[in-house]
C-alpha positions as protocol buffer text, in pm:
chain_id: "A"
residue {
  index: 1
  type: UNK
  ca { x: 13043 y: 15799 z: 11628 }
}
residue {
  index: 2
  type: UNK
  ca { x: 13102 y: 16135 z: 11578 }
}
residue {
  index: 3
  type: UNK
  ca { x: 13317 y: 16319 z: 11260 }
}
residue {
  index: 4
  type: UNK
  ca { x: 13628 y: 16349 z: 11466 }
}
residue {
  index: 5
  type: UNK
  ca { x: 13682 y: 15999 z: 11603 }
}
residue {
  index: 6
  type: UNK
  ca { x: 13648 y: 15927 z: 11274 }
}
residue {
  index: 7
  type: UNK
  ca { x: 13996 y: 16035 z: 11190 }
}
residue {
  index: 8
  type: UNK
  ca { x: 14130 y: 15894 z: 11502 }
}
residue {
  index: 9
  type: UNK
  ca { x: 14269 y: 15532 z: 11446 }
}
residue {
  index: 10
  type: UNK
  ca { x: 14161 y: 15337 z: 11649 }
}
residue {
  index: 11
  type: UNK
  ca { x: 14135 y: 14957 z: 11508 }
}
residue {
  index: 12
  type: UNK
  ca { x: 14434 y: 14664 z: 11669 }
}
residue {
  index: 13
  type: UNK
  ca { x: 14486 y: 14357 z: 11592 }
}
residue {
  index: 14
  type: UNK
  ca { x: 14488 y: 14091 z: 11831 }
}
residue {
  index: 15
  type: UNK
  ca { x: 14700 y: 13758 z: 11726 }
}
residue {
  index: 16
  type: UNK
  ca { x: 14771 y: 13472 z: 11986 }
}
residue {
  index: 17
  type: UNK
  ca { x: 14409 y: 13396 z: 12084 }
}
residue {
  index: 18
  type: UNK
  ca { x: 14330 y: 13055 z: 12170 }
}
residue {
  index: 19
  type: UNK
  ca { x: 14128 y: 12873 z: 11937 }
}
residue {
  index: 20
  type: UNK
  ca { x: 13824 y: 12849 z: 12109 }
}
residue {
  index: 21
  type: UNK
  ca { x: 13781 y: 13266 z: 12178 }
}
residue {
  index: 22
  type: UNK
  ca { x: 13497 y: 13478 z: 12153 }
}
residue {
  index: 23
  type: UNK
  ca { x: 13385 y: 13810 z: 12139 }
}
residue {
  index: 24
  type: UNK
  ca { x: 13323 y: 13798 z: 12563 }
}
residue {
  index: 25
  type: UNK
  ca { x: 13647 y: 13592 z: 12627 }
}
residue {
  index: 26
  type: UNK
  ca { x: 13837 y: 13927 z: 12411 }
}
residue {
  index: 27
  type: UNK
  ca { x: 13565 y: 14179 z: 12560 }
}
residue {
  index: 28
  type: UNK
  ca { x: 13651 y: 14060 z: 12881 }
}
residue {
  index: 29
  type: UNK
  ca { x: 14026 y: 14109 z: 12822 }
}
residue {
  index: 30
  type: UNK
  ca { x: 14038 y: 14370 z: 12742 }
}
residue {
  index: 31
  type: UNK
  ca { x: 13689 y: 14481 z: 13043 }
}
residue {
  index: 32
  type: UNK
  ca { x: 13802 y: 14840 z: 13108 }
}
residue {
  index: 33
  type: UNK
  ca { x: 13811 y: 14940 z: 12732 }
}
residue {
  index: 34
  type: UNK
  ca { x: 13454 y: 15042 z: 12479 }
}
residue {
  index: 35
  type: UNK
  ca { x: 13419 y: 14839 z: 12232 }
}
residue {
  index: 36
  type: UNK
  ca { x: 13262 y: 14875 z: 11872 }
}
residue {
  index: 37
  type: UNK
  ca { x: 13301 y: 14564 z: 11774 }
}
residue {
  index: 38
  type: UNK
  ca { x: 13488 y: 14214 z: 11746 }
}
residue {
  index: 39
  type: UNK
  ca { x: 13527 y: 13957 z: 11435 }
}
residue {
  index: 40
  type: UNK
  ca { x: 13713 y: 13671 z: 11504 }
}
residue {
  index: 41
  type: UNK
  ca { x: 13907 y: 13597 z: 11104 }
}
residue {
  index: 42
  type: UNK
  ca { x: 13868 y: 13245 z: 11007 }
}
residue {
  index: 43
  type: UNK
  ca { x: 14055 y: 13025 z: 10862 }
}
residue {
  index: 44
  type: UNK
  ca { x: 13981 y: 12911 z: 10481 }
}
residue {
  index: 45
  type: UNK
  ca { x: 13772 y: 12596 z: 10683 }
}
residue {
  index: 46
  type: UNK
  ca { x: 13586 y: 12799 z: 10787 }
}
residue {
  index: 47
  type: UNK
  ca { x: 13753 y: 12789 z: 11193 }
}
residue {
  index: 48
  type: UNK
  ca { x: 13860 y: 13035 z: 11416 }
}
residue {
  index: 49
  type: UNK
  ca { x: 14253 y: 13120 z: 11304 }
}
residue {
  index: 50
  type: UNK
  ca { x: 14346 y: 13264 z: 11668 }
}
residue {
  index: 51
  type: UNK
  ca { x: 14328 y: 13635 z: 11557 }
}
residue {
  index: 52
  type: UNK
  ca { x: 14019 y: 13899 z: 11609 }
}
residue {
  index: 53
  type: UNK
  ca { x: 13999 y: 14215 z: 11492 }
}
residue {
  index: 54
  type: UNK
  ca { x: 13869 y: 14477 z: 11693 }
}
residue {
  index: 55
  type: UNK
  ca { x: 13688 y: 14831 z: 11636 }
}
residue {
  index: 56
  type: UNK
  ca { x: 13770 y: 15052 z: 11948 }
}
residue {
  index: 57
  type: UNK
  ca { x: 13615 y: 15405 z: 12042 }
}
residue {
  index: 58
  type: UNK
  ca { x: 13893 y: 15634 z: 12081 }
}
residue {
  index: 59
  type: UNK
  ca { x: 14216 y: 15701 z: 12127 }
}
residue {
  index: 60
  type: UNK
  ca { x: 14268 y: 15677 z: 12490 }
}
residue {
  index: 61
  type: UNK
  ca { x: 14061 y: 15334 z: 12465 }
}
residue {
  index: 62
  type: UNK
  ca { x: 14382 y: 15219 z: 12203 }
}
residue {
  index: 63
  type: UNK
  ca { x: 14613 y: 15347 z: 12480 }
}
residue {
  index: 64
  type: UNK
  ca { x: 14427 y: 15096 z: 12822 }
}
residue {
  index: 65
  type: UNK
  ca { x: 14410 y: 14851 z: 12524 }
}
residue {
  index: 66
  type: UNK
  ca { x: 14757 y: 14829 z: 12420 }
}
residue {
  index: 67
  type: UNK
  ca { x: 14839 y: 14815 z: 12812 }
}
residue {
  index: 68
  type: UNK
  ca { x: 14725 y: 14464 z: 12757 }
}
residue {
  index: 69
  type: UNK
  ca { x: 15010 y: 14342 z: 12576 }
}
residue {
  index: 70
  type: UNK
  ca { x: 15168 y: 14019 z: 12626 }
}
residue {
  index: 71
  type: UNK
  ca { x: 14877 y: 13922 z: 12888 }
}
residue {
  index: 72
  type: UNK
  ca { x: 14721 y: 13594 z: 12888 }
}
residue {
  index: 73
  type: UNK
  ca { x: 14391 y: 13501 z: 12834 }
}
residue {
  index: 74
  type: UNK
  ca { x: 14358 y: 13112 z: 12936 }
}
residue {
  index: 75
  type: UNK
  ca { x: 14688 y: 13006 z: 12848 }
}
residue {
  index: 76
  type: UNK
  ca { x: 14796 y: 13201 z: 12636 }
}
residue {
  index: 77
  type: UNK
  ca { x: 14923 y: 13552 z: 12595 }
}
residue {
  index: 78
  type: UNK
  ca { x: 14786 y: 13811 z: 12312 }
}
residue {
  index: 79
  type: UNK
  ca { x: 14969 y: 14014 z: 12102 }
}
residue {
  index: 80
  type: UNK
  ca { x: 14813 y: 14374 z: 12077 }
}
residue {
  index: 81
  type: UNK
  ca { x: 14861 y: 14582 z: 11769 }
}
residue {
  index: 82
  type: UNK
  ca { x: 14787 y: 14884 z: 11580 }
}
residue {
  index: 83
  type: UNK
  ca { x: 14612 y: 14841 z: 11288 }
}
residue {
  index: 84
  type: UNK
  ca { x: 14526 y: 15116 z: 11040 }
}
residue {
  index: 85
  type: UNK
  ca { x: 14129 y: 15144 z: 10924 }
}
residue {
  index: 86
  type: UNK
  ca { x: 14138 y: 15003 z: 10612 }
}
residue {
  index: 87
  type: UNK
  ca { x: 14342 y: 14736 z: 10720 }
}
residue {
  index: 88
  type: UNK
  ca { x: 14033 y: 14626 z: 10984 }
}
residue {
  index: 89
  type: UNK
  ca { x: 13794 y: 14643 z: 10653 }
}
residue {
  index: 90
  type: UNK
  ca { x: 14010 y: 14465 z: 10419 }
}
residue {
  index: 91
  type: UNK
  ca { x: 14013 y: 14176 z: 10669 }
}
residue {
  index: 92
  type: UNK
  ca { x: 13663 y: 14155 z: 10768 }
}
residue {
  index: 93
  type: UNK
  ca { x: 13547 y: 14191 z: 10444 }
}
residue {
  index: 94
  type: UNK
  ca { x: 13745 y: 13941 z: 10330 }
}
residue {
  index: 95
  type: UNK
  ca { x: 13669 y: 13695 z: 10650 }
}
residue {
  index: 96
  type: UNK
  ca { x: 13314 y: 13768 z: 10605 }
}
residue {
  index: 97
  type: UNK
  ca { x: 13316 y: 13637 z: 10227 }
}
residue {
  index: 98
  type: UNK
  ca { x: 13046 y: 13453 z: 10082 }
}
residue {
  index: 99
  type: UNK
  ca { x: 13298 y: 13222 z: 9896 }
}
residue {
  index: 100
  type: UNK
  ca { x: 13494 y: 13121 z: 10214 }
}
residue {
  index: 101
  type: UNK
  ca { x: 13121 y: 13059 z: 10340 }
}
residue {
  index: 102
  type: UNK
  ca { x: 13118 y: 12878 z: 9957 }
}
residue {
  index: 103
  type: UNK
  ca { x: 13441 y: 12663 z: 10027 }
}
residue {
  index: 104
  type: UNK
  ca { x: 13310 y: 12574 z: 10407 }
}
residue {
  index: 105
  type: UNK
  ca { x: 12955 y: 12388 z: 10189 }
}
residue {
  index: 106
  type: UNK
  ca { x: 13132 y: 12202 z: 9972 }
}
residue {
  index: 107
  type: UNK
  ca { x: 13343 y: 12071 z: 10232 }
}
residue {
  index: 108
  type: UNK
  ca { x: 13109 y: 11942 z: 10430 }
}
residue {
  index: 109
  type: UNK
  ca { x: 12876 y: 11847 z: 10176 }
}
residue {
  index: 110
  type: UNK
  ca { x: 13124 y: 11621 z: 10005 }
}
residue {
  index: 111
  type: UNK
  ca { x: 13188 y: 11461 z: 10364 }
}
residue {
  index: 112
  type: UNK
  ca { x: 12882 y: 11427 z: 10376 }
}
residue {
  index: 113
  type: UNK
  ca { x: 12865 y: 11165 z: 10069 }
}
residue {
  index: 114
  type: UNK
  ca { x: 13168 y: 10997 z: 10181 }
}
residue {
  index: 115
  type: UNK
  ca { x: 12973 y: 10923 z: 10465 }
}
residue {
  index: 116
  type: UNK
  ca { x: 12653 y: 10782 z: 10377 }
}
residue {
  index: 117
  type: UNK
  ca { x: 12872 y: 10584 z: 10138 }
}
residue {
  index: 118
  type: UNK
  ca { x: 13032 y: 10440 z: 10337 }
}
residue {
  index: 119
  type: UNK
  ca { x: 12657 y: 10363 z: 10555 }
}
residue {
  index: 120
  type: UNK
  ca { x: 12560 y: 10264 z: 10260 }
}
residue {
  index: 121
  type: UNK
  ca { x: 12872 y: 9959 z: 10220 }
}
residue {
  index: 122
  type: UNK
  ca { x: 12969 y: 10152 z: 9898 }
}
residue {
  index: 123
  type: UNK
  ca { x: 13344 y: 10152 z: 9855 }
}
residue {
  index: 124
  type: UNK
  ca { x: 13550 y: 10552 z: 9879 }
}
residue {
  index: 125
  type: UNK
  ca { x: 13768 y: 10639 z: 9673 }
}
residue {
  index: 126
  type: UNK
  ca { x: 14136 y: 10767 z: 9765 }
}
residue {
  index: 127
  type: UNK
  ca { x: 13992 y: 11127 z: 9677 }
}
residue {
  index: 128
  type: UNK
  ca { x: 13652 y: 11118 z: 9809 }
}
residue {
  index: 129
  type: UNK
  ca { x: 13804 y: 11060 z: 10147 }
}
């Protein structure tokens, strides 16, 4: 991206997505826009939040994307809002934060131990299940 484009505010948030929405779904939804990056945000458990962040190539693409505000992607309408680059960076860093992955891994390990105990015929306390 050249320095002229880097000064442009070319960042969006898409809210209200179906949880199963993929990066390809978003690219098809914004078919007339040149997209640099799509980040589908997740909640603490690692499941999709229903929101995504999109980095577009230029302001003309932002206008094209905003024309899709409240259009449907499958059974849900999507709310498109322009955000600042700093918000895009903060949200993408937060979403890729290793502590979130560590929490998810801890939950999975706990669930595996519970299943193993059940399979061995052991009692599982309320705290473990």
